[in-house]
N, C-alpha and C positions, 0 to 999 in steps of 0.2 A: 280802887283795887281791881275792879273788873276791867278797867281800861288798861292798867298796867299788865294784867293777865293776858289780854289780847295782844299787847305789844310783845310780850314774851313768846307767845305762841307764833306770832308772825315771824319773829327773828329765828325761832327754832325751825319753822317751816322753810325759811330761806336757806338755813344751814343744811338741812336735809336735802333740799332740792339741789344745792351745789354739790352734794355728795352722790348725785344721780339717783335719788329716791323718786319713785313715781308718785303721781297725785294720790292713787289709792293707798300706797304705803304711808304717805304723810297723814292722810285722813285717819287711817287706822291707828297711827302712832299718837296723834294729838287729840283725836276725838272731836274734830271740828268739821264744819261743812265743806264739801268739795268746792263750792263756789268761793268760799273765803280763801282756800288754799290757792285756787286759780288766780285770784286777784293779788294775793301777797307775793307769789313767786313768778309772775308773768315775765319779769325782766331778768330772771336768773338763768344764765346759760345752762343747758342740759347736755351732758356728755354721754352720748350713746355707748361709746366704748367702755366708759367707766360703769355704766349701767349693766352691760353684758358681763363684765368682770365680777360685779357684785352678785349677779344672778347665779353665775357659775360657782362662786364661793359659797353662796347660801345653799345651793343644791348639794355640794360636797359635804358641807357641815350637817345638813339634814340627813344625808345618807349615813354619816358617821354616827349620828345620834340614834338613828333607827336601828343600827346593827344589821346583821345579815337577815335577809328575808327568808321566807319558808323554803324556797327553792335552794338558796345557798346553804341553809342549814341541812337540808336533805343531802346535798352534795357532800358536805363535810362529813356527815355521818356515814355515808356510803364509803368514802375514802378511808376513814378510820376502820370501818368494819373489814374492808377488803385487805388493808395492810395487815391487820391482825390475822385474817384468814390465810394470807399468803405465808406469813411467818409460821403458822401452825402446820400448813401443808408441807413446807420444806423441812421443818424440824431440825434434828441434829444430822450433820453430815458424817458419813462414814469416810474412811480413808479413800475408798474408790470414788465416792461422791465428790470429795474435795479435789481429787486428781482430775476428774472429768470436768468439774466446774472451772478449774483453772485453765484447762485446755480450751474450753469454750470461750473464756474471757480473752485468752491470748488470740484465739481465732478471730475475734471481733476487733480487738483493740491493739494487739501487738504488732511489732515490726516484722515483716516477712523476709526482709533481705538477709542473706546468709552472713554469719559472722558475729552478730550482736543480738542479744536478747534485750528488747526495748519496749517499754509500755508507758504511755503517757495518759494521764487522766486527772481532772481537777477534783474529783470526788475522793476524799481521803479514805473512805471505806474501800473503794476499788483498789487504791494503791496499797493499803495495808493488807488486803486480801491477797493481792498479787505477790507481795514480798513474803508473806507467810507461806504461800504455795510454793514459790521458787525455792525457799530455804528448806522446806520439808521434803520435796521430792527430787532435789538435785544437789550435787556436791558443790556448794557455792564457796568460792574463795572470797570472803568478806572484803578483803583489801582491793578487790577488782570491781566492786560495786560503785556506781557513780549515779549522781542525780543532777540533772540540769533543769533549772527552773525558768519558766516563762512567766514574766511578771510585768504588768504595765508600769510605765514611769509614773512617779508620784506616790506609789504604794510603798509600804514599809518592807524593804528587802530583808533586813535583819530579822524582823518578826516572822516573815514568811519562811525564811531558811530554818529557823529554830522550830517552827511548826512542823515542817516536813522531816526534820531530823527525828522528831518524836514519832511521826507516823511510820517512817521507813526503817528506822534503826541504823541508818547510814550516817557516819560522823560527818560533821560540817566540812572537815578538811578534804573529804572526798566529793564535795559538790563542785561541779564545773562552773565556769563563768556563766552567770545568768544572762538570759536574753531579756532586755528591757524594751518592751513594746510601746510604741507611741499610739495612743488611742485614736481611732478614726470614727467619730460619731455617725458618719454616713454609712458605715458598715454595721457596727454594733455598739451599743452603749453599756452593756453589761461588763463589769470587771470583777474577776474573782480576787477577793482581797488577799488571799494567800497564793494566788497564781496557779499555774498548772505545771506539775513536775513530770519529768520523764525519768524513769528508773532504767538504768542501763547496766548491762553486764556483758563484757566482751569475752565471749567464749563460743567458738564455732560449734563445738561438740554439744554444749548445752542447748544452743539454738536448734541444732538438728534434732536432738531428742524431743524438744518441744514441738517442732513441726511434725515429727512422727506421730506424736499424740494427737495433734490437730488433724492430720491425715486420717488417722484411725477413727477419730470422732466423726468426721464428715463422711467417711466410707460406711459407717454403720447403717444397717437397714432398720428403719423405724417401723415397728409393728403398727399397722392400721387396724384398729378394732372394728372398723366398719367393713 
């Protein structure tokens, strides 16, 4: 029995060595002497690249099992606290607050060329805010609203279009031909599954009214309490 046991351990040691286990790992796994392991596996090829891959996999697995460390937990707690604090500080928006916030959004993200109101953003909250603002403060002809979607090839166009119909309230028949981008990993690897829409409204007067708000916002003197 003892001899057969040693044979089994020897064969197992050779299997593990072929899988790029180190002597120390095999000794710990089988509970045998290092000298025995050295003798048993001396003719088994050892793949350094496979060993490096195993080491990386084990580190990742260990990190997953450990969960976030103290510093990571502190960071997560601070983020959650500051998000809640930010929502509390902003609170409910008055009509004037909403007007000014929309003007600020357009100042940063909107198209400045005369003739068309246009804003593109991949965040549905931004797009929904903009559409609500545009409809509330301007006399919008719903039939002239358009959406053009930028979406990488290989992603579900139908799903993306229906998603943005729900966000914008613009019917699908008023969507323009989408732009299907070919991904270039050398530039960026992130793909937005629902793409990036541009909400467009062709009306020179409305665009000029918005730019008037932007001009007024940027011309305001900000009181410096210091």
